[in-house]
N, C-alpha and C positions, 0 to 999 in steps of 0.2 A: 336658615337665618332670616330674621326680619328684614323688611325693606329698608334701604338706606335713607335716612333723613337728610344727612349731608354727605356729599361725595366730592372730594377734592382730588384733582389729578394735576401734578406738575405746576402747582401754584407758586408764582413768584410775585414779589411786591418791591418796586423800586421807587424811591423818592428822589426828587430833584433831577429828573431825567434831562440830560442835555446841559447840565450846569456843572461847575467844578466840584460841587458837593454831592454829585449823584451817588446814591447808596442803595444797594440791594439788601433789603432786610430779611426777606424770605426767599429761600433757594429751593424750588422744586418740591413743594409739600404735597404728599399723597396721604389722604386721611378719609376714612369712612366712619360714620356713626349711625347705627341702626336704631329703629324704634325700640324704646325701652332700655337702651344702654345708658349707663351712668358713668361717665369718664372724667378723670382728672387731667388737666393740662398743667404740667409743672415745668420749671426751668429757671435758670438764674435771671436776674434783672438784665434787660437788654437782649434777651434771647429771641424776642419777636412774638411773645405770647399775646400781648394786647393787639398788635397788628393783625395776627391771625384771627383773633376773636372779632375784630372789627370787620374783617373780610367775610367771615362766616355769618356775621350779623347783618351783612349787606349795608354797613355804614360806609364802606369804601369798596372800590373795585380792584381786583387783582391786576397786575401788569401783564401777566400771561398765565396760561393754564386754564383748566376747566373747573368751575364751581357750580355744583347742582344742589338745590334745596328741594326736597320732596320730589325729586325726579325732574325738576325744571332747570334747564341750563340757564343760569342767570345772565350769560353773555348775550342772550337773545332778547332780553327784556329791556324796555325803556325805563326811564327814571320813575314814571308813575307806576309802572308794573312792579318795579323793585320795591317801591314804598308800600304798595299793597301787599306784596308777598311778605315783606318784613313785618308789617303790622298784624297780619293774620296768622303767620306761621311761627314767629319767634317771640319768646318772652325774655326780657333782659332783667338781670339782677346785678347791681353794681356794689362795690365796696361802700360807696357813699350813695345812699338810697335815692337821691334826686326826687324826693317828693315835693309837690307844689305846696309851699307853706301857707298859702291863703285858703286852701281847701281842706275839708275834713278827710279823715282816713277813708271813709266810704267814697267820697267824691274822687279821691286819688285812685282808688281801685276801679271806679267806673270810667275813668278817663280814656283808657284804650278803646273801650266799646263806644264811647261817645264820639271819639275821633273816627272810628271805623264806620259808624252808622249815621253820624251827624246829629244824633239826639239821644236822650235817655228816656226810658219808660219804666214802668213798675217792674218789669222782668229784669232789666239791667240793675236796678236797685236791689232786687231780691238776690240776684247772683252775687253782687258785691258783698252783701251782708252774709251770705252763705260762705264766701271765701274768707271773710274776716272771722267768722265763727270757726272755720277750719284751722286758722292760724292762732286761735285763742284770743281774738281781739273784738269780738262782737260787742262787748260792753263799752268799747272805746271808739265805736264807729263814727261818732260825731265830734271826736276830738281832732284838733289840728296837729300836724307833726311836732310842733314846738311843745306840745303837752305830753308827748310820748318819749319813752326812753329810747336809746339807740337800738336796742334789740327789738323793741316794739315797732320802731320805724322800719327796720329791715323786714319784719314780718308783713307789714303793710306793702312793702315793695314786692315781696314774694306773691302776695295775694294779687297785686296789680299785674304782675308778670303772667299770672294764670288766668286773667280775666277772659281772654278770648280762646282759652283751651289750646294753646300753641302745641305744635308737634315737637318743638325744640326749645329748651331753656338754656340760655347762655348766662353764666354767672362769673363775674370777674372779681375775684377776692371777696365774695359775699360775707365772709366772716372776719375779714382782715382787721377791722377796728373794734371787734367785740371781745369780751373776756371768754375764757375757755368754756365755761358752762353755757353761756348764751350762744357761742359758736356751735357747740354740739347740738343745741336745740334747733338752730337755724338749718344746720346740715340735715338733721333728722327730718325736718319739714320738707326740704327739697327731695329727700330720698322717698318720703311717703307719697308725695305727689307724683313722683316718677313711677312708683309702683302702681298707684291708683289709675293714672291716665295713660301709662305706657309711652309718655313723651320721652324723647332723648334729652339727656342733660350733659353739658360740657362745662366743667367747673375749673376755673383757674384758681389755684391755691398754692400758698407757700407752706401750708401746714401738712407735714408728712402723715400725721395721724388721720386727717380727713382724707387725704389721697388714698391711703391704704384701705379705706372703707368704700371706695368706688369699685366698679366692675373691672376697670382697666386704667392704666396710667400711661399717658402720652408725655414723653419728655422731650422738650424742645431745647436745643443748644445751638447757638450761633445761626439761628434762622433755618435749622434743619431738624427733622425728627430723628433724635438719637436712638430712641427705642419706644416701642408701643406694646405693652405687656399686660396680660390679665393679672389681677391681684390674687386670684385663687388658684 
């Protein structure tokens, strides 16, 4: 089996600790995702999917349990190290693309590398252009997000997520606000990059058609993994 990119053991997450509204949202999550795996995370609203994705994406810290990314125990890392690990190892794609409206498509794709390196150069620009070409938007490289369709904006977001060649792609309802045809195209792009780069992908989706096209389906119910099964 390929090496685990994410490894969660006994993960819990509690909000409002010590207050009358203290609530445990995740209850002892065990989950591993290996290089090259493409998994769907499904479950009803309120089941804890977004919280789990935020923890894996290092946007929040678990209350207890062990969370490793690429073999590194995140509990041993300070905030600067967490930020660096997140920036270099994880690519994010959200339902709403969160592109910077004042910047062109190419500049948006370059942004993670600029943040990581502190500056842009010809190589960074060339990589951004290659990624936009790969998602079919090379001709729109200098357009701003407001000049692009919803599907095109999501393609830019995917290119941006891949800018630093992350080991892990986290996608939270990436096709949730798109029509069926465009959603299929976006999913196919993610799948293609997964195969080309061997990155691990964890996709939150409410679309059973898309979930069935993943390698495995992890179903979260009431903050616990109800089942974790291969699709084939």
